[in-house]
DRENTOR-549550 format. One record per residue (C-alpha): residue number from 0; residue in one letter; x, y, z. Coordinates in Angstrom, 1 decimal, m for minus. Each point is the difference from the previous one (the first is absolute). Layout:
N
- num,residuo,x,y,z
- NUM,a,X,Y,Z
...
This chain:
416
- num,residuo,x,y,z
- 0,m,41.0,m10.6,14.1
- 1,s,m1.2,m1.1,3.4
- 2,a,1.6,0.7,3.3
- 3,k,0.5,m2.4,2.9
- 4,p,m3.2,m0.8,1.8
- 5,q,m0.8,1.9,3.2
- 6,s,m2.5,m0.5,2.7
- 7,t,m1.9,2.2,2.5
- 8,t,m3.0,m0.3,2.4
- 9,i,m2.8,2.6,0.1
- 10,t,m2.0,0.0,3.2
- 11,l,m3.6,1.3,m0.3
- 12,p,m2.8,0.1,2.6
- 13,r,m1.7,m3.1,m1.3
- 14,g,3.1,m2.1,m0.7
- 15,k,3.5,m0.4,m1.5
- 16,l,1.1,0.2,m3.6
- 17,d,3.2,m1.8,m0.9
- 18,l,1.5,1.0,m3.3
- 19,t,2.8,m1.5,m2.1
- 20,y,0.8,2.3,m3.0
- 21,q,2.6,1.0,m2.6
- 22,t,0.5,3.1,m2.0
- 23,h,0.3,0.0,m3.8
- 24,s,1.9,2.5,m2.2
- 25,k,0.1,1.0,m3.6
- 26,n,1.8,2.9,m1.5
- 27,d,1.5,0.7,3.5
- 28,n,m3.5,0.7,1.6
- 29,t,m0.4,m1.9,3.2
- 30,y,m2.9,0.4,2.4
- 31,q,0.5,m1.1,3.6
- 32,l,m2.9,m1.2,2.2
- 33,e,m0.1,3.3,1.9
- 34,d,m0.2,1.9,m3.3
- 35,l,m3.1,m1.8,m1.1
- 36,l,m2.1,m1.1,3.0
- 37,g,m1.3,0.8,3.4
- 38,f,m2.4,m2.3,1.9
- 39,a,m3.3,0.4,1.7
- 40,q,m3.0,m1.9,1.3
- 41,r,m3.1,m0.5,m2.2
- 42,i,m3.4,0.4,1.4
- 43,n,m0.9,m3.3,m1.7
- 44,p,m0.7,m3.4,1.4
- 45,k,1.3,m1.7,m3.2
- 46,r,3.5,1.3,0.5
- 47,a,1.4,2.0,2.9
- 48,f,3.0,1.7,m1.6
- 49,l,0.6,2.4,m2.9
- 50,f,3.1,0.8,m2.1
- 51,v,m0.1,3.8,m0.2
- 52,s,1.7,1.3,m3.1
- 53,k,2.3,3.0,0.3
- 54,v,0.2,0.6,m3.8
- 55,l,m3.6,m0.6,m1.1
- 56,g,m1.7,3.3,1.3
- 57,r,m2.9,m1.8,1.6
- 58,h,0.3,m0.1,3.8
- 59,i,3.2,2.1,0.4
- 60,p,0.4,3.3,m1.8
- 61,v,3.0,m0.2,m2.4
- 62,a,1.6,2.3,m2.6
- 63,p,m1.2,m0.7,m3.5
- 64,s,3.6,m0.3,m1.2
- 65,i,0.5,m2.9,2.3
- 66,m,m3.1,m1.7,m1.2
- 67,r,1.0,0.6,m3.6
- 68,s,3.4,m1.6,0.6
- 69,a,m1.6,m3.1,1.5
- 70,f,m2.5,m0.3,m2.9
- 71,t,2.8,0.3,m2.6
- 72,d,2.4,m2.3,1.8
- 73,l,m2.7,m2.7,0.3
- 74,a,m1.0,0.4,m3.7
- 75,n,3.7,m0.3,m1.0
- 76,l,0.1,m3.5,1.5
- 77,v,m2.5,m1.3,m2.6
- 78,p,1.9,m1.6,m2.8
- 79,d,0.3,1.0,m3.7
- 80,n,m1.5,m2.0,m2.8
- 81,l,m3.2,m1.0,1.6
- 82,p,m2.7,m1.4,m2.2
- 83,e,m2.6,2.6,m0.9
- 84,p,m2.8,1.2,0.5
- 85,i,0.9,0.8,3.6
- 86,l,m2.5,0.8,2.8
- 87,v,1.0,1.7,3.2
- 88,i,m2.6,m0.6,2.8
- 89,g,0.1,1.8,3.4
- 90,m,m1.8,m1.0,3.2
- 91,a,m2.5,2.4,1.6
- 92,e,0.3,2.0,2.0
- 93,t,3.6,0.0,1.2
- 94,a,1.8,m0.7,m3.3
- 95,v,m2.0,1.9,m2.6
- 96,g,2.5,2.9,0.0
- 97,l,2.9,m2.4,0.0
- 98,s,m1.4,m1.8,m3.0
- 99,a,m0.4,3.2,m1.9
- 100,g,3.6,1.0,0.8
- 101,v,1.3,m3.4,m1.1
- 102,h,m2.1,0.1,m3.1
- 103,q,1.3,3.5,m1.0
- 104,a,3.6,m1.1,0.5
- 105,l,m0.5,m3.2,m2.0
- 106,q,m1.4,2.0,m2.9
- 107,t,3.5,1.2,m0.9
- 108,r,0.6,m3.6,m1.1
- 109,y,m3.5,m1.2,m0.6
- 110,p,m2.0,3.0,m1.3
- 111,d,m3.2,m1.9,m0.7
- 112,t,m0.4,m1.5,3.5
- 113,l,m3.4,0.2,1.6
- 114,l,m0.7,0.9,3.6
- 115,l,m3.0,m1.4,1.9
- 116,n,m0.6,0.3,3.7
- 117,s,m2.4,m1.9,2.2
- 118,t,m2.6,2.0,1.9
- 119,r,m2.3,m0.3,2.9
- 120,h,m2.3,2.7,m1.4
- 121,a,m2.8,m1.3,m2.2
- 122,q,m0.3,2.0,m3.2
- 123,h,m3.7,0.6,m0.7
- 124,n,0.1,2.7,m2.7
- 125,e,m2.3,m0.6,m2.9
- 126,s,2.9,m0.5,m2.4
- 127,n,1.8,m2.7,2.0
- 128,q,m2.5,m1.8,2.3
- 129,e,0.4,m3.2,m2.0
- 130,a,3.8,0.3,m0.1
- 131,l,1.0,m2.2,2.9
- 132,f,2.6,m2.4,m1.3
- 133,t,0.8,m2.2,3.0
- 134,t,0.3,m0.1,3.8
- 135,f,2.5,m1.5,2.4
- 136,s,0.7,m0.2,3.7
- 137,e,2.9,1.2,2.1
- 138,d,m0.5,m2.3,2.9
- 139,h,1.9,1.7,2.8
- 140,s,m1.2,3.5,m0.8
- 141,h,m2.3,2.3,2.0
- 142,a,m2.0,0.2,m3.3
- 143,s,0.4,m3.3,m1.7
- 144,q,m2.1,0.4,m3.2
- 145,h,1.5,1.7,m3.1
- 146,l,m1.7,1.0,m3.3
- 147,i,1.8,0.1,m3.4
- 148,y,m1.7,1.9,m2.9
- 149,q,0.4,m0.5,m3.7
- 150,s,0.2,2.7,m2.7
- 151,s,m2.9,1.3,m2.0
- 152,d,2.5,0.6,m2.8
- 153,k,0.0,m3.1,m2.2
- 154,n,3.6,0.3,m1.2
- 155,r,1.2,0.5,3.6
- 156,q,m2.1,m2.9,1.2
- 157,t,1.5,m2.2,m2.7
- 158,q,3.5,1.0,1.1
- 159,l,m0.9,m0.8,3.6
- 160,l,m1.2,m3.5,m0.9
- 161,a,3.1,m0.6,m2.2
- 162,s,2.4,0.7,2.9
- 163,k,3.0,m2.3,0.1
- 164,t,1.8,1.5,2.9
- 165,l,m1.7,1.0,3.3
- 166,i,2.0,2.3,2.4
- 167,m,m1.8,m0.1,3.3
- 168,v,1.0,3.0,2.2
- 169,d,m0.5,0.1,3.7
- 170,d,1.7,1.7,3.0
- 171,e,0.8,m3.4,1.5
- 172,a,m0.7,m3.7,m0.3
- 173,s,m0.3,m1.9,3.2
- 174,t,m1.3,m3.4,m1.1
- 175,g,m0.4,0.2,m3.8
- 176,n,m3.7,m1.0,0.3
- 177,t,m1.2,3.3,m1.5
- 178,c,2.2,m0.4,m3.0
- 179,v,m1.4,m3.5,m0.7
- 180,n,m3.6,1.3,0.5
- 181,v,0.5,2.9,m2.4
- 182,v,1.6,m2.1,m2.8
- 183,t,m2.6,m2.7,0.4
- 184,a,m2.9,2.5,m0.2
- 185,l,1.5,1.7,m3.1
- 186,r,0.6,m3.3,m1.8
- 187,d,m3.5,m1.1,0.8
- 188,a,m1.3,3.3,m1.3
- 189,g,1.7,m0.4,m3.4
- 190,l,3.7,0.7,0.2
- 191,s,0.7,m3.4,m1.4
- 192,q,3.3,1.0,m1.8
- 193,l,2.0,0.9,3.1
- 194,q,3.5,m1.4,m0.2
- 195,q,1.8,1.8,2.8
- 196,v,m0.9,1.5,3.4
- 197,h,2.3,2.4,1.8
- 198,l,m0.8,0.6,3.6
- 199,t,1.5,3.5,0.5
- 200,t,0.0,1.3,3.6
- 201,l,2.0,2.4,2.1
- 202,v,0.5,m2.8,2.6
- 203,d,m0.7,m3.7,m0.5
- 204,w,m0.4,m2.1,3.1
- 205,s,m1.4,m3.0,m1.8
- 206,l,3.3,m1.6,m1.1
- 207,a,0.9,m3.4,1.4
- 208,k,1.9,0.2,3.3
- 209,d,3.3,m0.7,m1.5
- 210,n,m0.2,3.5,m1.5
- 211,t,1.0,m1.1,m3.5
- 212,d,m1.7,1.4,m3.0
- 213,n,0.2,m3.4,m1.7
- 214,a,m2.0,m1.7,2.7
- 215,d,m2.8,m2.3,m1.2
- 216,d,m2.7,2.1,1.6
- 217,s,m3.7,m0.6,0.2
- 218,i,m1.0,2.8,m2.4
- 219,s,1.6,m1.5,m3.1
- 220,s,m1.4,m3.4,0.9
- 221,r,m3.5,1.5,0.1
- 222,l,0.3,1.8,m3.3
- 223,p,0.2,m2.8,m2.6
- 224,n,1.4,0.7,m3.4
- 225,i,1.3,3.4,1.1
- 226,e,3.6,1.2,0.2
- 227,f,0.1,1.7,3.5
- 228,q,2.5,2.6,1.1
- 229,r,0.4,2.4,3.0
- 230,h,1.5,3.5,0.1
- 231,h,0.4,1.9,3.3
- 232,l,2.2,2.4,1.9
- 233,l,0.2,m2.2,3.0
- 234,s,m1.1,m3.5,0.8
- 235,g,m0.2,m2.5,2.8
- 236,a,m2.3,m2.0,2.2
- 237,w,m2.1,0.7,3.1
- 238,q,m1.3,m2.0,2.9
- 239,w,m2.6,1.4,2.4
- 240,t,m0.5,m1.1,3.6
- 241,d,m3.1,1.1,1.9
- 242,a,0.5,1.6,3.4
- 243,p,m1.5,m1.9,2.9
- 244,n,m3.7,0.8,0.4
- 245,p,m0.2,2.9,m2.4
- 246,e,m2.9,2.4,0.5
- 247,p,m2.8,m0.6,m2.5
- 248,i,m0.4,2.7,m2.7
- 249,t,m2.9,1.2,m2.1
- 250,m,0.7,1.1,m3.5
- 251,p,m2.0,3.0,m1.4
- 252,a,m2.5,m0.9,m2.8
- 253,v,2.1,0.8,m3.1
- 254,d,m0.4,m3.1,m2.1
- 255,t,m2.3,1.1,m2.8
- 256,t,0.1,0.5,m3.8
- 257,e,m3.2,2.0,m0.2
- 258,a,m0.3,3.3,m1.7
- 259,g,m0.6,2.9,2.5
- 260,t,m2.6,2.7,m0.1
- 261,q,2.6,2.6,m1.2
- 262,p,0.5,m0.1,m3.8
- 263,v,3.6,m0.6,m1.2
- 264,g,1.1,2.7,m2.5
- 265,a,2.5,0.1,m2.8
- 266,t,3.5,m0.3,1.3
- 267,g,2.0,m1.3,m2.9
- 268,n,0.9,m3.5,m1.2
- 269,w,2.1,m1.5,2.8
- 270,g,m0.9,m3.6,m0.5
- 271,r,m3.4,m0.7,1.5
- 272,f,m0.7,m0.9,m3.6
- 273,p,2.7,m1.2,m2.4
- 274,t,2.2,2.8,m1.2
- 275,p,3.2,0.5,m2.0
- 276,d,0.5,3.5,1.4
- 277,s,m0.3,0.6,3.8
- 278,t,1.1,3.7,m0.3
- 279,g,m2.5,1.1,m2.6
- 280,g,m2.2,2.0,2.5
- 281,f,2.8,1.7,1.9
- 282,a,0.3,3.2,m2.0
- 283,d,m3.7,0.8,0.7
- 284,y,0.4,m1.0,3.6
- 285,l,3.0,2.3,0.5
- 286,k,m1.9,2.9,m1.4
- 287,r,m2.9,m0.7,2.4
- 288,f,2.4,0.0,2.9
- 289,q,1.6,3.3,m1.1
- 290,q,m3.4,1.7,m0.4
- 291,a,m1.2,m1.4,3.3
- 292,f,3.2,1.1,1.8
- 293,a,m0.2,3.5,m1.4
- 294,g,m3.4,0.5,1.5
- 295,f,0.9,m1.7,3.2
- 296,s,3.2,2.0,0.6
- 297,e,m1.9,3.3,m0.4
- 298,q,m2.2,m1.0,2.9
- 299,a,2.8,m1.6,2.1
- 300,t,1.6,3.3,1.0
- 301,f,2.7,m1.8,2.1
- 302,y,1.8,m0.8,m3.3
- 303,k,0.5,3.7,m0.6
- 304,g,0.4,m0.6,m3.8
- 305,k,2.6,m2.7,0.4
- 306,l,m0.2,m3.7,m0.7
- 307,p,m0.2,m2.2,3.1
- 308,k,3.3,m1.4,1.1
- 309,r,m1.1,m3.4,1.4
- 310,m,m2.5,m1.8,m2.3
- 311,l,m1.7,m3.3,0.3
- 312,v,m2.0,m1.5,m2.9
- 313,l,m2.5,m2.6,1.1
- 314,g,m1.5,m2.5,m2.4
- 315,s,m3.2,m1.8,1.1
- 316,n,m0.5,m3.7,0.0
- 317,e,0.6,m1.3,m3.5
- 318,f,0.3,3.5,m1.5
- 319,v,3.7,0.6,0.5
- 320,w,1.8,0.1,m3.4
- 321,l,m1.0,3.5,m1.2
- 322,p,0.5,1.4,3.5
- 323,f,3.5,m1.6,0.0
- 324,l,0.8,1.6,m3.3
- 325,l,m1.2,3.3,1.5
- 326,a,2.2,m0.4,3.0
- 327,e,3.0,m0.9,m2.3
- 328,w,m0.7,3.1,m2.1
- 329,l,m0.1,2.2,3.1
- 330,e,3.3,m1.5,1.3
- 331,q,1.7,0.6,m3.4
- 332,n,m1.4,3.4,m0.9
- 333,t,m0.5,2.1,3.1
- 334,t,2.7,1.9,1.8
- 335,i,0.4,2.6,2.7
- 336,n,3.1,2.1,m0.1
- 337,n,1.5,m2.6,m2.4
- 338,e,m0.6,m2.7,2.6
- 339,k,m2.5,m2.8,m0.8
- 340,h,m3.1,m0.4,2.2
- 341,s,m0.5,m2.9,2.3
- 342,v,m2.6,m2.0,m1.9
- 343,k,m1.2,m3.5,1.1
- 344,f,m2.7,m2.4,m1.1
- 345,s,m2.3,m2.3,1.9
- 346,a,m3.6,m1.2,m0.2
- 347,l,m3.3,m0.6,1.7
- 348,t,m0.8,m3.7,0.4
- 349,r,m2.7,m2.4,1.2
- 350,s,2.7,m2.2,1.7
- 351,p,m0.4,m0.1,3.8
- 352,i,3.4,0.0,1.8
- 353,a,0.8,0.3,3.7
- 354,l,2.2,2.7,1.4
- 355,g,3.5,m1.0,0.8
- 356,g,3.1,m1.1,m1.9
- 357,a,0.1,1.8,m3.4
- 358,i,m3.4,1.7,0.7
- 359,n,0.5,3.1,2.2
- 360,t,m3.3,1.7,m0.6
- 361,m,m3.4,m0.8,m1.4
- 362,l,m2.9,2.1,m1.1
- 363,s,m3.4,m1.6,m0.7
- 364,f,m2.9,1.4,m1.9
- 365,s,m2.9,m0.9,m2.3
- 366,d,0.9,m1.1,m3.5
- 367,n,m0.7,2.3,m2.9
- 368,y,m1.7,m2.6,m2.2
- 369,g,m3.1,m0.1,2.0
- 370,l,0.5,m3.6,1.1
- 371,g,m0.5,0.8,3.7
- 372,m,3.3,m1.5,1.0
- 373,t,2.9,1.4,2.0
- 374,n,3.1,1.1,m1.8
- 375,f,3.4,0.8,1.5
- 376,v,3.2,1.9,m0.6
- 377,y,3.2,m0.9,1.8
- 378,n,3.0,1.9,1.1
- 379,v,m1.5,3.4,m1.0
- 380,e,m0.4,2.8,2.5
- 381,p,m1.8,2.8,m1.9
- 382,d,1.8,2.7,1.9
- 383,d,3.3,m1.2,m1.3
- 384,w,m0.8,1.2,m3.5
- 385,d,m0.4,3.4,m1.5
- 386,l,m2.2,m1.5,m2.7
- 387,i,m1.8,m3.3,m0.3
- 388,v,m1.4,m0.7,m3.5
- 389,l,m2.7,m2.7,0.4
- 390,c,m0.8,m1.6,m3.3
- 391,v,m3.2,m1.9,m0.4
- 392,e,m1.9,m1.6,m3.0
- 393,t,m3.3,1.2,1.4
- 394,s,m1.3,3.6,0.6
- 395,n,1.7,2.4,2.3
- 396,d,m2.9,0.0,2.4
- 397,s,0.1,m3.9,0.3
- 398,v,3.0,0.2,2.4
- 399,d,m0.5,m0.2,3.7
- 400,p,m0.5,3.4,1.8
- 401,m,3.2,m0.7,1.9
- 402,w,1.9,0.8,m3.2
- 403,q,m2.3,2.9,m1.0
- 404,d,0.5,1.7,3.3
- 405,l,3.8,0.1,m0.2
- 406,d,1.2,3.3,m1.5
- 407,n,3.2,m1.5,m1.5
- 408,v,m1.8,m2.7,m2.0
- 409,l,m0.8,0.5,m3.7
- 410,v,m2.4,m2.6,m1.3
- 411,i,0.3,m0.8,m3.7
- 412,g,m3.2,m1.9,m1.0
- 413,a,m1.0,m1.7,m3.2
- 414,n,m1.7,1.5,m3.0
- 415,l,m3.6,m1.3,0.2
């Protein structure tokens, strides 16, 4: 059910964003614009504005339970009786946790569904250096090129190639171009049996301006012989108007798909290669956290034998799914005097965003992959947290000294 269209104007330093939007509800769950989004200015000459999600755990710290509800509510919009095999594909870096959450929820109805995420980190291990499946471009992004890897497991690769339904998961769709680019690349790479494509986003701004889901939009017209559907928590259309004489900006150098000098360790199967089980590595990951925290808390005398009350779990770049599961476990399983802790989740990112709007604070530091690029974390003041658990898929000592020098930060690195 869709509500009556609404409109608002967001004024940012480099221009004005006019929005027309409507909410959607199913099973009495309705998300308002203010529930889902804030707004900020990109440091990006391609596009000056950014939709900042309040439920994704990327640029704004959020309770894992809120994230899980959004994942499940979005997955519940995907219809029953889809042709199988089904492939869920998520967009790096922002939506790789969202895609895993949607995939996990969908498996209650479609247990054999595969998860596959795009990546911007080239995989050069001996066992998979020839496993690149295809590439595509996200034209408006700060890092436009994406890589998609195939499976070294023959049966899994056969299932991938036989996919009849593609569920493309992203935090938002603003033009629909990325969806078309992904589907085209996958079909050209061998997914010749695709019958349906489901663009599944938290917010969809790529609908026609009449705000009707039945509009004859440009995505379906550019995907011949495909049944195309959309699923979203909120939808609408946007129009951007530049401010008079905006100041020129210079974007940091973050557009690379190279492998860094720091080796990437074993961090579970969360979709960088096709997988039917994104949670398979979590039990081991939880044990590693518990062991690391036991040693850390002995040294951190300010805990005085108690668990910290305010905890923030930080994923890093594309490595967010196992850290999210850890944050969710902490939220569900830790108590102080029968009261739950305050646990939130967020992530490091390569995305450059200006201060203002939904971005209150910014920390910048060197990336942990050895790429020589600047990374950021937004809306995080380290002193606001009793414990920050920083989760990386590289070694502990790969993180910037800024993190290593904070006495309330516990780094959980990868097994190398």
